[in-house]
N, C-alpha and C positions, 0 to 999 in steps of 0.2 A: 420462405418456408420450404423445407425439403419434403420428399414424397412420404417419408415415415411420419413427419409431423402432420402432413395433410390427412393421412389415414387415421391417425389416433387423436387428432385435434378435438373432435366432438366428445371423446371420452375424457380428455384432459379438462375440457370446459365444464363437464358435469362434476368431475371429482375435485378439481381445483381451478375454478374460474379465474381468469387472469385480470388483475386489477393493478392500477398504477400504485407503486410503493409510496409515492409522495402524497397524492391527493385522493387516492382510493377509487378513481374513475375506472369503470369497466372498459377494458381495451380489447378483449377478445383476440381474434386472429387478424384484425386489421393491421395495415402496415404502421409500424412505429419504429423509430430509430433504435430504441432499446427494448428488450423483451420485458423489462420490469417497470417501465415508465412511459407515460403518455407523451404525445408530441408537445403539448403545451408546457408540461413540466420540464421536458428535456430542453426546450427552447429557452427556458428561464434558469437553467442550471447556472449557478453563480461562478463561472470560470474565473480563475485568478490569473490575470494577465501579467501582473507584476509580483514577483515572488521575493523581492528584496527584503520584505518584512520578516520572512521566515528566518533568514540568516541573521538579521538584526536581533531577532528574538533569542537566538543562541547567545549573543553577547550580553543579553539581559540576564541570562541564567548561568553563564559560565565565564570564568576569567578568560581574557583574550588568548592566552597560551594554552587554554584547555579546549578551545573550539577545534574540532577535528574535520569539519565538513567545509568543502570549498563552495558548494552550491546546494541549495535545498529548493525543491519544487513541489507544488501540489496542483492537482487538476482544478479543484473548486474549493470554495470557502463555506464552511458550516456557520461561521459567524455572520456572513451575509445572507445565508439561506438555511437557517436551522431546521426548517421543515423538511430538508433533504436527509436528515439524520436517519430516518427509517431505512434508506437504501444501504447505509453502512451496517445498521443492525441486522438487516436481512442477510447480508453477506457474512457477518461475523457470527451470528447466533442461530440463524434459521435456515442454513443450508442453501442459500441462493448463490450458488457458485457462478451462475451466469452474470451476476452483478459485478463480481471481481474481474471476470474475463472481459466483459464488454467495456467497462470503465477503464480497465487496464490498457485496452487498445487505444482508447482516447488519450490516456496519459502518455502512452508511447509515442503517439503522433505529436503531442505537445513537446515532448523531450526532443524529438527529431527536429522539430521546427526551431528549437533553441540550440541546436547543434550539440545536444547532450547524448552523443551516440558513439563515443570513443572510449570503450571500457573493455577490460579483460573479461569481466563477467558481471552479471546482475546477481545480487545476494538478497534473498528475502529475509526480513527480520525473523530469526528463528523463534518458535514458541517451544515451551517445555513439552517433553513427550507426554506428560500426564494431561496437559491441556489439549494437545493434539488428539489424544485418545478420546477425550470428552467430546471434542468438536468434530472429529473425523477428518479434518484437513487443516492446513495452515492457509488462511486467507491471503497472506502476503505472497505465498507461492503462486496462487491463482493469478494475482495481479502481475507478478514477475514474468510468468510464462506468456502472458498476453503482450507485455512490453517487449519481451524477447522476439516475438513474431514480427513486431514492427521494426525493431532496431537490428535484428539479426545478430544478437549477442547472446551467448549461452548463459543459462541460469545455473548457479552453483549453490546447492542447498547444504553442502557439507563443509564448506570452508569455515563457517562460523557456527558456533553452537551456544545454546543457552544452558548454563550449568546449574542453575538454581531456579526453582519454582518461585514466582513472585506474584504479589497481589496485582489485580488489574489496575491500570493507571487512571482509570476513568474518574474516580472520586478523590484523587490526590492533588494537593497543591504543588507548585513548582518545585519547592525544596524536597517534598516527599517523593516526587517523581524521580528526582536525581538520586536520592538515597535508595529508592526501590530497585533501580536498575544498575547501580554501581557494582562493578566486579561480577556482573551476571553473565557477560558474554566473553567467549574465549575462542581463539582460532584453533583449528586442528593443527597441532604441532607438526604432523607429518606433511602438511600442505604448505608450510612456510615458504618453500622454494617457489610455489605458485603465486605467492603474495608479493614477493620482493619486487619493488619498483613498479608494481601494477596499479591500474586505475579501476576503481570499483563503484558500482551504483547500488546503494542500499534501497530497499523498497518495503513500504508498509501501507496499511490502509489509512491511518490518520496520523497527522503530526500535530502536536499541541505545543509543548515547551521545547521539543526536539531532544529531550534527554535520552530516549532510547536510541535514536539515530546517532547522537553524539558519542555515547559510550561504545556503540558498535564500531564507529569510526576510529575511536581511540585504540581499540583492540587491533584493528587492521593496520593503523599507522605504526603502532609499536612493533608489529610483526614485519614491518618493512614496506608497506604500501606507499606508493608515491602520492596518490590522490584518492579521496573518497567524496562522493556526492550522494545525495539522497533524494527520493521522490515518494510522494504519497498521493493517494486518491484525493484526500480532503485535508484541509487545515482547519483547526478548531481554536 
């Protein structure tokens, strides 16, 4: 805790007492690994050690020649620990930017451990400007910036853009997810020389069917990228 946090901590506790996002336990200003989660819940975070199932999932949803990603990683599994969904919701809908940053650092360390650190740039999955205006930020950018600190790779938020507003993927089945994001992502034509023969890491908060990642990867490969990988905080 820095000096400013120490000075204002009593006021923060009165206005917004700190509780674990998972179990609701009061954690106050005691030491804990994450600012949003108690030690017991952080110790039980369902880390995904083997991510082969995520790439296999792409082949369940796309023809072999339509799969654009060489590797897909997630930090933890919501299927093994659905009670951890509130930390994703707090990041995505309730302004808890620290959640994206702190878990992004953890994801960056995992990627480094698996030698996923040789990229031209890290690309956050873009959100439509209308949604960014509603939310105030892109949660994928927060995660990407944290990964960038660990891997020392620049973040590029302008290489890829979302050209159409889409429904949230949350309540859609696998086919609907594919249709919802088809032809939604486009590379900046002026930046194509920056893409040629490059290697890129796509980043998002949650990966389910992999449709969003895969369509972004297709756009990059069609523009001349050599390799595209993807990483998310959670797999669902």
